[in-house]
C-alpha positions in Angstrom: -250.6 201.8 220.8 -252.6 200.4 223.6 -249.8 199.4 225.7 -250.6 197.0 228.4 -248.4 195.8 231.5 -248.6 192.5 233.1 -246.7 193.6 236.1 -247.9 194.8 239.5 -245.8 197.8 239.3 -247.3 198.3 235.9 -244.0 199.0 234.3 -242.9 197.8 230.4 -239.8 196.1 230.1 -237.5 198.1 227.8 -234.7 196.4 225.8 -232.3 199.0 225.0 -230.4 198.9 221.6 -227.6 200.8 219.5 -228.5 201.7 216.4 -227.1 198.5 214.6 -229.7 196.4 216.9 -226.8 195.5 219.2 -228.6 194.8 223.0 -226.9 197.1 225.5 -229.2 196.0 228.5 -232.3 196.0 229.9 -234.4 199.0 231.7 -237.9 199.6 232.3 -240.2 202.3 231.5 -243.5 203.9 232.8 -245.9 206.5 231.0 -244.0 209.6 232.6 -240.6 208.3 231.5 -241.9 207.7 228.1 -243.2 211.2 228.1 -240.1 212.6 229.6 -238.2 210.6 226.6 -239.9 211.3 223.8 -240.0 215.1 224.8 -236.0 215.4 225.6 -235.6 213.2 222.6 -232.6 210.9 225.1 -232.7 207.9 226.9 -235.0 208.3 230.0 -236.0 205.3 231.9 -237.9 204.4 235.4 -236.0 203.3 238.0 -237.3 200.7 239.9 -235.4 202.3 243.2 -234.8 205.9 242.0 -237.8 207.1 240.4 -237.2 208.7 236.9 -233.8 208.2 235.3 -232.1 210.1 233.0 -229.7 208.3 231.6 -226.0 209.7 231.7 -227.0 212.6 233.4 -224.4 211.5 236.2 -221.8 209.6 234.3 -221.7 211.6 230.6 -223.1 208.3 229.0 -226.0 210.0 227.4 -228.2 208.4 224.6 -230.0 210.4 222.2 -233.2 208.5 221.3 -233.7 207.3 217.7 -236.7 205.2 217.9 -239.3 203.7 220.2 -241.1 200.2 218.9 -243.5 198.0 220.8 -243.5 194.3 220.6 -246.2 191.9 219.2 -248.2 191.6 222.8 -247.7 195.5 223.4 -246.6 194.6 226.8 -242.9 195.3 226.1 -240.5 198.2 224.4 -237.4 198.8 222.5 -235.6 201.7 222.8 -233.1 202.2 219.6 -230.2 204.8 220.7 -227.2 206.4 220.1 -224.9 205.5 223.0 -222.2 207.9 224.0 -218.8 206.5 225.8 -217.9 204.5 227.8 -221.3 202.8 227.1 -224.4 201.6 228.6 -223.1 199.4 231.3 -222.1 200.5 234.7 -218.9 199.0 234.3 -218.1 201.2 231.4 -218.4 198.8 228.7 -220.6 199.0 225.5 -223.1 196.6 226.5 -224.3 194.9 229.9 -223.4 191.5 228.1 -219.7 191.5 227.7 -217.3 193.2 225.0 -218.4 193.4 221.3 -218.1 190.7 219.1 -218.3 190.4 215.2 -218.0 193.4 213.0 -219.5 195.7 215.9 -216.0 194.6 218.1 -213.8 195.1 214.9 -215.2 198.6 214.4 -214.4 199.8 218.3 -210.8 197.8 217.5 -210.5 199.8 214.2 -211.7 203.1 215.6 -208.8 202.9 218.5 -206.3 202.2 216.0 -207.1 205.0 213.5 -207.3 207.6 216.8 -203.8 206.2 218.1 -202.5 206.6 213.8 -203.7 210.1 214.1 -202.4 211.0 217.5 -198.6 209.7 216.2 -198.9 211.7 213.3 -200.0 215.0 215.5 -196.9 214.1 217.7 -199.2 212.8 220.4 -199.4 208.8 221.7 -197.7 206.1 219.4 -199.6 203.6 217.8 -198.9 200.2 218.4 -195.6 199.6 216.3 -196.8 196.2 214.9 -199.9 197.1 214.3 -201.1 196.2 210.5 -204.4 198.3 211.0 -202.1 201.6 211.6 -199.9 200.6 208.8 -203.3 200.7 206.5 -203.9 204.0 207.8 -200.6 205.5 207.6 -198.8 203.8 204.1 -200.0 205.8 201.3 -201.8 203.4 198.4 -201.7 200.5 200.9 -205.3 200.2 201.8 -206.8 201.2 198.6 -204.6 198.1 196.9 -205.9 195.8 199.8 -209.4 196.4 199.0 -208.8 195.9 195.3 -206.9 192.3 196.0 -209.3 191.1 198.3 -212.4 191.9 196.1 -210.6 190.2 193.0 -210.2 187.0 195.6 -213.5 187.3 196.9 -214.5 187.0 192.9 -212.5 184.0 192.7 -213.4 182.0 195.6 -215.4 179.0 194.8 -215.8 176.8 198.0 -217.9 178.0 201.4 -214.5 178.0 203.3 -212.7 180.4 201.0 -216.0 182.4 200.8 -216.2 183.0 204.2 -212.3 183.5 204.5 -211.9 186.0 201.7 -215.2 188.3 202.4 -214.1 188.5 205.9 -210.8 189.9 204.7 -212.8 192.2 202.3 -215.0 193.3 205.6 -211.8 194.4 207.3 -210.4 196.1 204.6 -214.0 197.8 204.2 -214.3 199.1 207.3 -210.7 200.6 207.8 -211.8 202.5 204.6 -215.0 203.8 206.4 -213.4 204.8 209.5 -210.5 206.7 207.4 -213.8 208.6 206.1 -215.7 209.3 209.1 -218.6 206.5 208.1 -219.5 203.8 210.7 -221.8 200.8 210.5 -224.5 202.7 211.8 -224.2 205.5 208.5 -223.8 202.0 206.4 -227.2 200.4 208.2 -229.0 204.0 207.9 -228.3 203.9 204.2 -229.3 200.1 203.6 -232.6 200.6 205.2 -233.1 203.6 203.0 -232.1 201.5 199.8 -234.9 199.0 201.1 -237.7 201.7 200.6 -237.0 202.2 196.7 -239.9 201.4 194.7 -238.4 201.6 191.5 -235.1 200.2 191.0 -232.4 200.4 188.3 -231.3 197.2 186.4 -228.1 196.5 188.5 -225.9 195.6 185.3 -222.3 196.1 186.1 -220.3 198.6 184.7 -218.4 198.2 181.5 -215.0 198.3 183.1 -215.7 195.4 185.2 -217.3 193.3 182.7 -214.5 193.1 180.3 -212.0 189.9 180.7 -209.0 191.8 181.3 -207.8 192.1 184.7 -207.0 195.6 186.5 -203.7 194.8 186.0 -203.6 194.4 182.4 -205.7 197.8 182.2 -204.1 200.2 184.5 -205.2 203.7 184.7 -204.4 206.1 181.5 -202.2 208.7 182.5 -201.6 210.3 178.7 -202.3 213.7 178.2 -203.5 214.5 174.4 -200.8 216.8 172.6 -202.1 219.5 170.1 -199.9 220.8 167.9 -200.4 224.7 167.5 -197.5 225.9 165.6 -197.4 227.7 162.8 -198.5 226.4 159.5 -194.9 226.4 158.3 -193.7 224.4 161.4 -196.1 222.0 161.0 -195.5 221.6 157.1 -191.5 221.1 157.9 -192.6 217.9 160.1 -194.6 216.7 163.4 -193.8 217.7 166.8 -194.4 214.3 168.0 -196.1 211.2 166.1 -199.1 211.3 168.1 -199.7 214.9 168.1 -203.2 216.5 166.8 -202.8 219.0 164.1 -205.8 221.7 163.0 -207.1 221.7 166.4 -209.7 224.4 167.2 -207.9 227.1 169.4 -211.3 228.4 171.0 -212.6 225.0 171.6 -209.1 224.5 173.9 -209.8 227.3 175.6 -213.0 226.4 177.1 -213.3 224.5 180.5 -215.0 220.9 181.0 -218.7 221.6 181.4 -219.8 221.7 184.7 -223.3 219.6 185.4 -225.6 222.7 186.6 -229.0 221.2 185.5 -230.3 220.4 188.9 -228.2 221.7 191.2 -230.0 225.3 191.9 -233.1 223.1 192.3 -232.0 221.6 195.2 -230.0 223.9 196.9 -232.9 226.9 196.6 -235.3 224.6 198.9 -232.5 224.3 201.3 -231.5 227.8 201.8 -235.5 229.1 201.9 -235.9 226.1 204.7 -233.1 227.9 206.7 -234.4 231.5 206.4 -237.5 230.2 207.9 -236.5 227.5 210.2 -232.8 229.0 211.4 -231.0 226.9 213.6 -233.6 223.8 213.6 -232.8 223.8 209.8 -229.5 223.6 210.4 -229.6 220.8 213.0 -231.7 218.7 210.5 -229.4 219.4 207.5 -226.4 218.5 209.7 -228.1 215.5 210.8 -229.2 214.5 206.9 -225.9 215.5 204.9 -223.2 215.1 207.7 -224.6 212.1 210.4 -224.1 214.5 213.1 -226.6 215.5 215.6 -225.8 218.9 217.4 -227.5 220.7 220.0 -225.7 223.8 219.4 -225.1 225.1 215.9 -222.2 227.5 216.9 -219.5 228.3 218.9 -218.9 231.5 220.2 -215.2 233.1 220.8 -213.5 232.7 223.0 -213.2 229.2 222.2 -212.7 226.1 224.2 -209.0 226.2 225.5 -208.9 221.7 224.9 -209.8 222.5 221.4 -206.9 224.2 220.4 -204.3 221.9 221.3 -201.9 220.9 218.6 -198.5 219.5 218.1 -196.1 222.0 218.5 -194.8 221.3 215.1 -198.5 222.1 213.4 -198.1 225.4 215.5 -194.8 226.3 214.4 -195.9 225.6 210.8 -199.1 227.5 211.0 -197.5 230.4 212.7 -195.1 230.7 209.9 -197.6 230.7 207.2 -199.8 233.0 209.4 -196.5 235.4 209.7 -195.7 235.4 205.7 -199.3 235.9 204.6 -200.2 238.7 207.1 -197.0 240.4 205.9 -197.8 240.6 202.2 -201.5 241.3 202.7 -200.5 244.0 205.3 -198.5 245.8 202.8 -201.9 245.7 200.2 -203.1 248.5 202.6 -203.7 251.8 200.8 -202.9 255.1 202.3 -206.0 257.6 201.8 -205.9 259.0 198.3 -205.9 262.9 198.1 -206.1 264.9 194.8 -206.6 268.5 194.1 -207.6 268.5 190.1 -208.2 272.4 190.2 -207.6 275.1 193.2 -210.3 274.7 195.8 -211.4 271.0 194.9 -210.2 268.8 197.2 -210.9 265.2 196.6 -210.2 262.0 198.6 -210.7 258.1 198.5 -210.5 256.3 201.3 -211.1 252.5 202.6 -213.1 251.3 205.6 -213.6 247.8 206.6 -216.9 245.6 205.4 -217.8 245.0 209.0 -219.3 241.5 208.7 -217.9 238.6 206.7 -218.3 235.1 206.4 -215.6 232.6 205.6 -216.5 229.3 204.5 -213.8 226.6 205.1 -214.4 223.1 203.4 -214.3 220.4 205.7 -216.0 217.4 207.2 -213.2 214.6 206.7 -210.9 217.0 205.0 -208.6 219.3 207.4 -208.0 223.1 205.6 -206.5 225.4 207.9 -204.7 226.8 205.2 -207.9 227.9 203.7 -208.7 229.6 207.0 -205.4 231.3 207.0 -205.9 232.7 203.3 -209.5 234.1 204.1 -209.0 235.1 208.2 -205.6 237.1 207.8 -206.7 239.7 205.1 -210.3 240.2 206.9 -208.2 240.7 210.2 -205.5 243.0 208.7 -208.5 245.0 206.9 -210.2 245.6 210.3 -213.7 243.4 210.0 -215.5 244.4 213.1 -217.0 240.5 213.0 -215.8 237.5 211.5 -217.8 234.3 210.9 -216.3 231.1 210.1 -218.4 228.1 209.0 -217.4 224.5 208.3 -218.7 221.1 208.4 -218.6 219.6 211.6 -216.7 216.0 211.5 -218.6 213.0 212.2 -216.4 211.1 214.5 -216.1 214.5 216.8 -219.4 216.6 216.0 -217.1 219.7 216.0 -214.3 221.2 213.4 -210.8 220.2 213.3 -208.5 221.6 216.2 -206.1 223.1 213.7 -209.1 225.3 211.7 -210.5 226.0 215.2 -206.9 227.3 216.1 -206.4 229.3 212.7 -209.7 230.9 213.7 -208.5 231.8 217.3 -205.6 233.4 215.6 -207.1 235.6 212.9 -209.9 236.9 215.9 -213.2 235.2 214.3 -215.9 235.6 216.8 -218.3 232.9 215.8 -217.9 229.5 214.3 -220.8 228.0 212.5 -220.8 223.9 212.6 -222.5 223.4 209.4 -221.2 223.4 206.0 -222.9 223.1 201.9 -226.0 225.3 201.1 -227.4 225.4 204.6 -224.3 227.1 206.1 -224.3 229.7 203.2 -228.0 230.4 204.0 -226.9 230.6 207.6 -224.8 233.6 206.9 -226.4 235.1 204.2 -229.9 235.5 206.2 -228.8 234.9 210.0 -230.6 232.5 212.2 -231.2 232.6 216.2 -227.5 231.8 216.5 -225.6 232.6 213.6 -224.7 236.4 213.3 -225.8 237.5 209.7 -222.9 239.3 207.4 -222.6 241.5 204.5 -220.1 239.7 202.2 -219.3 235.7 202.0 -216.0 234.2 201.0 -214.2 230.9 200.5 -214.3 228.2 198.0 -217.0 224.5 198.1 -218.1 222.0 196.1 -220.9 223.0 193.2 -223.4 222.8 196.0 -221.6 225.9 197.8 -220.8 228.0 195.0 -224.7 227.6 193.5 -225.5 229.0 197.1 -223.1 231.9 196.8 -224.4 232.4 193.9 -228.0 232.2 194.7 -227.3 234.7 197.5 -225.3 237.2 195.6 -228.7 237.6 193.3 -231.1 238.1 196.3 -231.3 241.5 196.7 -233.2 240.9 200.2 -230.2 239.2 201.2 -227.8 242.3 200.8 -224.7 240.0 201.1 -222.1 239.8 198.4 -219.7 237.0 197.5 -215.9 237.3 196.7 -216.3 235.5 193.2 -217.6 232.5 191.2 -216.1 229.3 191.4 -215.2 226.3 189.5 -212.9 223.4 189.4 -209.2 224.2 190.2 -206.8 224.5 187.2 -202.8 224.9 186.4 -201.6 226.0 182.8 -197.6 225.2 183.1 -195.6 226.5 180.4 -191.8 224.7 179.9 -189.4 225.3 177.3 -185.8 222.7 177.0 -184.9 224.0 180.0 -187.6 222.8 182.3 -187.0 220.0 184.4 -189.4 217.5 183.4 -190.2 215.8 186.9 -190.7 219.6 188.4 -193.1 220.1 185.3 -195.0 216.8 186.1 -195.5 217.1 189.5 -196.6 221.0 189.2 -199.1 219.2 186.8 -200.2 216.6 188.9 -201.1 218.8 192.3 -203.9 220.3 190.6 -205.0 216.7 188.7 -205.7 215.3 192.2 -207.6 218.1 193.2 -210.7 216.5 191.4 -212.1 215.0 188.6 -213.5 218.0 187.2 -210.1 219.8 187.7 -208.0 220.8 184.2 -204.4 220.9 183.6 -202.9 222.5 180.9 -199.3 221.9 179.4 -197.9 224.7 177.1 -194.6 223.6 175.7 -192.0 226.2 173.9 -189.6 224.9 170.9 -190.1 221.1 172.8 -188.9 218.0 170.7 -190.4 214.8 170.7 -188.0 213.5 173.7 -188.7 216.1 175.5 -192.6 216.2 175.4 -192.0 211.5 176.0 -189.9 212.8 179.2 -192.6 214.7 180.5 -195.2 211.9 179.9 -193.2 209.5 181.3 -192.5 211.3 184.6 -196.7 211.9 184.8 -197.4 208.4 184.6 -194.7 207.5 186.9 -195.7 210.3 189.6 -199.6 209.4 189.2 -199.4 205.7 189.5 -197.9 206.5 193.0 -200.4 208.5 194.1 -203.5 207.7 196.4 -205.6 209.7 194.4 -204.4 208.2 191.0 -208.1 207.2 189.7 -209.2 210.7 190.4 -205.9 211.9 188.6 -206.6 209.5 185.2 -210.0 211.1 185.2 -208.3 214.8 185.1 -206.2 213.8 182.9 -208.6 212.4 180.5 -210.0 216.2 180.0 -206.8 218.1 180.2 -204.5 218.4 177.3 -200.9 219.8 176.2 -200.6 222.3 173.3 -197.0 222.8 171.2 -196.4 226.4 170.5 -193.0 228.0 168.4 -192.1 230.5 170.5 -192.6 232.0 174.2 -194.9 234.7 172.7 -197.0 232.3 171.1 -197.1 230.3 174.7 -198.1 233.5 176.8 -200.6 234.4 174.1 -202.4 231.4 174.6 -201.9 231.6 178.4 -203.5 235.0 178.5 -206.6 233.8 176.7 -207.0 231.1 178.8 -206.6 232.8 181.8 -205.5 230.4 184.1 -206.1 230.2 188.1 -202.7 229.0 188.6 -199.8 230.0 186.0 -196.1 228.1 186.6 -193.3 229.4 184.4 -190.5 226.5 183.4 -188.6 228.7 181.1 -185.6 230.7 180.7 -185.5 234.2 182.3 -189.1 233.3 183.6 -189.3 236.6 185.9 -188.5 238.8 183.0 -192.0 237.7 181.1 -194.1 238.9 184.1 -194.9 242.3 182.2 -196.8 240.2 179.4 -199.0 238.2 181.8 -202.6 239.7 181.4 -204.9 237.0 182.6 -204.2 235.1 185.7 -205.3 234.3 189.1 -201.5 234.0 190.3 -198.1 233.5 188.9 -195.3 230.9 190.2 -191.9 231.9 188.4 -189.5 229.5 187.7 -188.6 226.1 188.9 -187.9 226.5 192.6 -191.8 228.1 193.0 -193.8 225.0 193.2 -197.8 226.1 193.1 -197.6 224.3 196.8 -195.8 227.3 198.2 -198.3 229.3 196.9 -201.4 226.9 198.5 -199.7 227.1 202.2 -197.4 229.6 203.1 -195.4 231.9 200.8 -197.6 234.9 201.9 -199.9 235.3 198.2 -203.3 234.2 198.7 -204.8 230.8 197.4 -208.6 231.9 196.7 -208.3 232.6 193.2 -210.4 232.8 189.9 -211.1 230.3 188.2 -212.6 228.9 185.0 -211.5 231.8 183.2 -212.6 234.7 185.5 -209.1 235.4 186.0 -210.0 237.4 182.9 -212.1 240.3 185.0 -211.5 239.0 188.4 -208.8 239.6 191.2 -207.6 236.8 193.8 -208.8 237.6 197.5 -206.6 240.3 198.9 -207.0 242.6 201.7 -208.9 244.9 199.1 -211.6 242.2 199.1 -212.5 242.9 202.3 -212.8 246.7 202.3 -215.0 249.2 200.7 -213.7 252.7 199.3 -215.6 255.6 199.9 -214.6 258.8 197.9 -215.5 262.5 199.6 -214.9 266.1 197.9 -214.6 269.5 199.7 -215.0 272.4 197.5 -214.4 275.7 199.0 -215.6 279.4 197.6 -212.8 279.6 194.9 -213.3 275.9 194.0 -217.0 276.5 193.5 -216.0 279.9 191.4 -213.7 277.6 189.0 -215.8 274.5 188.6 -219.4 276.1 188.7 -219.7 277.3 185.7 -219.2 273.8 184.1 -221.7 271.8 186.4 -224.0 274.5 185.6 -223.8 274.3 181.8 -223.7 270.3 182.0 -226.6 270.0 183.9 -228.3 272.3 181.8 -227.2 270.4 178.8 -229.2 267.4 180.5 -232.1 269.0 181.4 -231.6 268.4 185.0 -232.6 271.9 186.7 -232.5 271.0 190.0 -229.0 269.8 189.8 -228.3 273.5 187.6 -229.7 275.5 190.2 -228.1 273.8 193.3 -225.0 274.9 191.4 -226.3 278.2 190.2 -227.9 279.7 193.8 -224.5 279.3 195.4 -222.7 281.0 192.6 -225.2 284.3 193.2 -224.3 284.1 196.5 -220.7 284.3 196.1 -221.2 286.9 193.4 -223.5 289.2 196.0 -221.0 288.9 198.3 -217.9 289.6 196.2 
C-alpha cells in the first residue's frame, strides 16, 4: 500500500500489539525502520531521539514480528508481535498500560503457578501452599474432574448471571489444562483464525455419547476385559470357566493386533521429508513453527551443552545415575570378544565387531519428559563406541528447548548434538543431514505413527543409506497368571501398558483360574483404572484387549509364543523355570516382584523392544544394535593346499571360471615351489 504521513517528520504512528490483540504500547516507524523490521523479522522502530531502534537489543525484551497492518487512512500502522519477557514497557511490564486483565491476566497468573508447581516437584522453590491452581497442577485427576463438572454446570445454567459465573469457572479450568499441556491463548487464537477460513464445514452434530439423557456419572467408563475360553473341548463341555466367557473363539484372530490406520500417513510424511531434504534448516524451522508452535533461530545445540540447562534437583540426578549404572553394566556385558576359528589347519577365520560411526536417537517429547528413552538408546551407543551420537527431540513450547532431564542424559552418554525437532522432519534431518544437522547411518527410537512411517520410508530409500532399529507399533503386554497370582499386581501390570495409548493392547492369559479368580482381577482392573488420570485412554485400550482361559501352563506359553508380545509378565508358580520355553517375546518379567515398570526405567534391560508381533523375528535394542560385524580369513600355504581343491571343484560346478583360476594359479605355484 502507498503509506502517507500527515506528520512533519514523516513518521507513522505504530500501535504495537501482542498476538491476542492486546495493545503493548505506541511507537513510530519510518521507511528505513519498516525495511529493517521486515528484513530481520523483529520489532524495529524509528526513535524520535535515538534513530533506528531494535526493540530489546539491550534489555533482551525482543519481539518476533508476526504481521504488519495499516489503518483505513494508510497513515498509521499496527505491528503484531510475540513479546519476550519482561515485556514491552521500560518498567518491565507486558504493556505500557498497566497490569494485564481478563483472560490475559489470568493466563499470566496460571503460568506463574505452573512454574512454581514444577519447581516444587523438582525440589526448587516452593509453590504457594494455599494456591488452588497449584493443587490443580499437582493432584492427579482433580483438574479433569473439575472441567467435566463446570461444563455440566454451564449446560444447566439458565440465567444470565449463572451463565457468566459458570462460563468464567470453565474458562479458568480450561486455561489451567492448556498451560499443563504447553498451550497458550495465542495458540487458541491461531486455531480459531484457521477455522474461520474453512469453506466446507461439518454439520456439527453432537457426538452420540453427549446426546444421551444419562449423565456421565450414570454412564461410567467401561473397564471390562472380554474373556475367551480356549480350554480343551473336554474342559469346556465339563462346564463354563465363567458365565461371561466366550467359547469357540478364533485363536488366529485373537493373535492379530488392532488395525493401525495407515491409509494416508505416508502421503503426509513423504512431502515433509522431501522438503527437509531440499530446504534443510529452513524447513525444520518452518515445521517447528507449524507443528510445535516454536520459533527458533538455531535448530541444533552442539556439545558442550549449556551448563544452566543441565541443572537438576539432586534426587533426579541420583535416580538418573542409578539407572545409568545398571543399564551400562548390563550393556557392557554384551560386548563380545573377537571370535577366532580354525576349521582346517592353516585356515584362520575371525569375526569382530566395529561400532556404527554415526547414530541418531529419536526421543519423543514436546510436553512429555522421557529421559528413560534417552538412557536406553544412548548408553548402548556409548558402550559400543559410536563416534557421533545425535539426539533429536521436539522442543517444548514453553521453553523453546528440550527438557533439562533429557539434555542431562545426552551429556551423560556423550552426545555431540541435539536436534530441536520432532516428528517426520526430525527423522528426515538425521537421515539426509542439513546445514546444521549431522547425517547419521542408523536411526533408533520410538515415536508416533508419523515417526514410524518416516523411519520406514528412510529404510527403503537407497539414496539415504540409513538403517533403522526395528519396525514399531503400539505398546503391548501379555500377562500369564495362575491361581498363585496376586490380583492387584496383575491388574497394575495390565494397566501400566493400557495407559500408553488407545492403540495399545493388553492380554491376560489365565492358567486354571476359576470364576472367582477372574472376577478378582477384573475388579482390581476397574478400581485401579477409575483412579488414573488417563482412564479414558485406558478404557479405549481395554475395549480391544482381552483375556483367554487355558487348561495348563504349556497351553498358555504356546499362546504367548504365537502372540510374540513386546512385554511378557509371568505371574505363575516357579516362573523362572519356564524361561527355556519362551521362544518369542521382547522382554520377560519373571515373578510377582518384577513389574514391567522396572524394565522401563532402571533395572538395566532395554525398553526399546519389538512390538506388533515383530518379536518373532526381531530383538530389542542392545549393544549389538549399534555395531556391525566383520569377518576375516587368513589362509596359509598349508591351508590353501588343504582347501584349494574343494574351492576349485565347486567353482567349476558353478561355471565361474575366474573364481576357479584364482585358486588354481596359486595351487600351481605351490606345486612348482615344492
